[in-house]
C-alpha positions, -999 to 999 in steps of 0.1 A, spaced: -145 468 -343 -147 495 -371 -158 461 -398 -180 429 -385 -164 398 -398 -181 365 -407 -162 337 -422 -197 331 -442 -228 353 -441 -260 341 -435 -283 333 -461 -315 348 -438 -293 378 -437 -294 374 -400 -267 379 -370 -283 355 -338 -285 368 -309 -260 344 -295 -234 356 -311 -209 378 -297 -208 399 -329 -252 404 -319 -239 423 -285 -207 442 -299 -233 462 -327 -258 466 -294 -240 474 -263 -205 490 -278 -217 506 -316 -250 511 -301 -271 507 -332 -308 505 -341 -330 496 -368 -323 517 -396 -288 525 -385 -252 511 -409 -224 491 -403 -198 482 -423 -199 444 -430 -174 418 -445 -164 380 -455 -126 372 -438 -106 373 -467 -136 389 -488 -156 411 -502 -167 442 -472 -200 466 -473 -226 487 -461 -248 471 -442 -280 486 -425 -300 471 -396 -337 463 -406 -347 445 -377 -338 432 -340 -359 411 -327 -356 378 -303 -338 362 -336 -315 386 -331 -302 413 -361 -318 410 -398 -296 434 -423 -296 447 -457 -259 446 -474 -268 477 -497 -233 478 -510 -202 457 -515 -164 469 -519 -140 450 -532 -117 427 -510 -86 440 -491 -50 421 -496 -31 413 -468 7 433 -469 30 409 -483 51 405 -453 56 373 -431 63 377 -389 82 340 -382 84 347 -343 96 326 -314 72 306 -292 65 325 -264 35 325 -234 0 325 -248 -6 355 -233 19 376 -250 13 353 -284 -27 368 -278 -13 404 -284 12 394 -311 -16 378 -331 -41 405 -327 -12 432 -334 0 414 -366 -37 411 -380 -44 450 -375 -9 458 -392 -22 431 -428 4 411 -419 3 385 -444 15 353 -429 29 345 -391 50 312 -387 50 304 -347 87 284 -340 97 269 -313 133 279 -307 158 264 -282 152 292 -257 116 288 -257 92 266 -233 81 237 -256 48 236 -233 34 267 -248 25 248 -277 3 230 -262 -25 254 -251 -58 255 -259 -47 289 -275 -33 264 -303 -48 223 -294 -86 239 -294 -82 271 -318 -86 296 -303 -60 319 -316 -88 328 -345 -104 351 -321 -74 371 -317 -67 370 -355 -105 378 -361 -103 408 -334 -73 420 -352 -89 424 -385 -117 441 -377 -99 464 -352 -82 474 -389 -117 477 -408 -99 457 -434 -110 419 -445 -80 399 -446 -63 378 -421 -30 362 -414 -25 322 -421 -4 307 -393 16 281 -391 26 262 -361 61 239 -361 84 229 -332 117 242 -342 132 264 -358 148 241 -394 113 234 -399 103 272 -396 132 286 -424 124 256 -447 89 270 -454 99 304 -468 125 291 -496 120 321 -521 152 334 -535 135 370 -538 121 375 -499 144 395 -484 148 379 -450 151 397 -423 165 385 -381 166 406 -355 188 404 -328 206 425 -296 244 423 -308 246 462 -311 267 455 -338 247 449 -362 232 478 -379 202 499 -368 171 483 -385 161 523 -397 189 517 -419 171 487 -437 163 512 -466 135 512 -496 115 472 -493 101 469 -526 89 433 -525 77 405 -503 97 402 -468 102 380 -438 105 392 -399 122 368 -374 115 385 -341 130 357 -307 119 347 -282 118 360 -246 154 351 -242 161 354 -277 180 330 -302 211 308 -293 244 304 -312 228 277 -330 197 294 -343 220 325 -351 242 303 -374 212 289 -390 193 328 -401 228 331 -418 232 300 -431 193 311 -452 200 341 -464 189 362 -434 200 398 -432 207 405 -395 192 438 -379 191 449 -339 162 479 -325 186 501 -301 203 493 -270 172 483 -250 160 443 -247 124 443 -253 96 421 -249 89 398 -273 51 411 -282 65 449 -280 94 437 -302 69 421 -328 45 453 -330 79 478 -333 89 458 -361 62 458 -380 55 495 -381 92 502 -391 96 474 -419 61 489 -429 70 521 -433 101 512 -454 73 496 -475 53 525 -479 21 511 -461 26 534 -433 
């Protein structure tokens, strides 16, 4: 973790000893009284905090300086539903990159039962988004929207000024490296493990998406997400 994030800060500036962040500060970062660490509020400000005391209650700190809040990259990732273990990696990495929104959609080739996983029903996804943000050292965390089918996902983003990109395995499509400079917002769609159906391809066409590919090899969805985000961010001048 390169920043310690909270939804809200404790009014007594205390990190409870039962909190996983308490253990991370002591066991992983190996900090002690007098040491400093980066502290922030989710989607808010961050700052430099000093450890004042470590006792049976937890860690008491003093927030000594603050910085303005960090802002996400104007990118939406639309990803087909995959196995929860794979989705956890996608969520964590997307948050680390600074993606603004994530839409997880059921697809014709997806396993329908995945949406019932405790990753979603018990809100576990928040942990992976938080972990990704803390890795990045920034405070912004993506929003997550879960939908049952692609038509619903496509209806969420209907701004005509947003660049809409869908990745597919058809080698007749141009390489995503040819996409050129991206100046505004972008939405990137990546399919589930078995790819898009023909029906879904038609839906993308009707919704104004441009088709691209990433080489001749078929990648895992989690690998494709990481690679595509990095490639698009490079065209946005972010990395």
